[in-house]
Structures are given as C-alpha cells and as structure tokens.
N, C-alpha and C positions, 0 to 999 in steps of 0.2 A: 505493498501501501504506499501511495506518495503522500508525506505527511510534510506540511507545512510550522514553517516553526519562525516566530519569529517574538523580540522580546526588549526593553527596555535595558538603562545602567542593571539594575535593580536585578533583572534574569537576567544576566547574560554568563554568568558563572556556569547558572545552570544549566542556562543551552547547550552552551557547549560541553557540558558535559552528557546532554538527556542526546542531544543529536548524539554523538556516538555508540549508547545506548542502543538508541531506534534502525542507526542504521548497523548494528551487533547482529542486532536481531530481525532482518533484514530489509528493512523499510527504506523505501527513499527515501531521505533527509534533504528541502527545500529551506535551506535558511537564508527569508527577509531581511535580517539584519536585528540591529547594528554588525558592526566586522569589526570593533571595537570599543572600548572600553572609554563615554566623556558622557562627564557627571551631569549635564546639560542638556543632553539630550529628550527626544520627545516620545512618546510610546503612536500616535495614533498613526504615524505615518507606515512606522513601521509594521504596526501588528492589521490596520488597513491592508497594506499589501500579502498582509499573509492572509487575509479572509479575502480579500478577492480571489487569488492564486485561487484555493478553493471552491469557490462559486466555482472558474472559467474551468477549473480540473471535474467538475458532477458535472457543467456543463456539457464537457466534451466526454460522457462518458467513463471520467478516470476517476478510477475509488482512493478519493485522500479524502485524511482533513487537513486539520489542523490547533497549533496548539501558543496559544499567546503567556508571556509570562512580566510580571513588574512587580511592584515592592507588595503591593497587594492581589494586583490580576484584577479589583475594580473597573481600573477609568483601558485597560487593555480589552476587558468583554465590552464594555461598551462601545470603543472604536470598533473593534471588529463589527458585533452587530449591529453597527448601521450598513456595512454592506448587503446590498437584496438578495436573499435567498442565507445567507448566514444565520445555525439556532446555534451561539454560542453562550455558554454558559459556564457561569463560578465555579469551581470544582473545590471542596478543602478536604472530604473525606473519599472513600472505599465507595459510599455508597451512593452521592451527587455525583462521583467518578461513573460509576452503574448508571445506573440513572438520565442520566442527559441523553444518555445515549437509548437507552431502554424507552426513555417516556415521552421525551421531547426527540429525536433523532436527533441531538446538535451534530452539528459536525467541524464544529468549534467549541476545545474545551481552556479555560485563561486561569491562571491559576498562580498565587503569591507567594513570589519567591523568599520573600520578608516570612513567611506563615508558617511552611514547612522548610525540611529537607531535602536535597536528591532525593533517598531513598523513598520519605515518602510520594513524592511529586511521579518518582519512574513508575514504580506501585501504582500512580490514579492513571498516571499517561496509559499506563500496559492494561489497564481496565474498559476504559475509558475504548481505546483501540478495539479490544477484543468484545467487550459488550452489541448483542446487534437488537438492533431495533426491534420491537415490540410485534410493531405492526398494529396490535388492539386497534377496535375502530372507533375509540373515545379520544386514542392517540392520534392518529388519523384526523379527527374532526377540527381536531386541536390545531396541532401542525394546517390542516387547512386555513382554519381564522387564523393566522397571525401571514400567512401566506395573500391570505385574500384582504387585511390590511395593510400590509405591504408594500399592496399593488395600489390600493383603489382610492384603502384612506378608509374604509368602512367593514366593519364587521355585519354580515346580512343577520350570522345566528344569532345578534346580542336581541336582547327583548329591547334594551334600554336607549338603543341605537336607534335613532330618527330616521 
C-alpha cells in the first residue's frame, strides 16, 4: 500500500522512524515534508500536500492512506480535512486507530508526536492500516452524508436542514 506522510518540526523525528518502519513492512512511503528541521515551519502545506496525494491516488484507483504528525495532531488533522474526499481522524489510542477505519473509513490519521512514544505511534499506524472498513449500512450512510455536504453544502437526510 502507498502511505503518504507529512509533519512539521514537532513530528520530524517521528516521521523518519515511522517511514523506515513502514518501508520495512513493505509499504511504499511518500514523504511530503519537511525535509529538514525548522522550528518555524508551518504544517498546513505539508499536511494538505499529503492529503491531496491520498485523494488523487484514491481517484486513480491506487490503494493509499495518509499519516500526518504534529505536536498535538489537532492542526494537522484540521489541515488534512480541508481536502475534498479526505476523512482524517485524530488517533490517540488503539481503539481510535481501529475505529477510524472500521466506522469512518478514514483515509488519513493524525498523531500528536508530543503526546505519544514512537512505539505507540507505530502501533496506532499498524492498526489503522490493517483494519478494514466494516461496510455497515449505517457507516456507509453517514460517510455519504459527509460527502454530500462536502459537494453541495447540504445534508438532505438531516431533519433540521432547511
């Protein structure tokens, strides 16, 4: 599987270690930066580039996921979610890593590099990649509602939507 990775200065060390792990277990890893440490760098460009690449790969029929890192992972998740077609989840334990795929068919996860050890982050990523989407009707319906809002600005199925 192709894995797109991005970070900012807070996750740079994590990113290098995790890229090696993912390569070692057979994934194709594409690094969207940064290439070197800069304490003043800004995560949005890196994370959006990774998310855009995931979305483009999905459109082209290439199996791909994304992982973005930062100090907390919050801003990185927000940045990735600005890209059409991306469902980025903030992951902080084993359960959220698995549920991101199982229930939300997330295609990007965000992890706080200052919140977790490298071993924890590695485990979260491995769980995320290994977990399939359940395909349950309720989850499919909810994801379709998100896609509808993303493209039309409305959620027709919502009882309070005008």
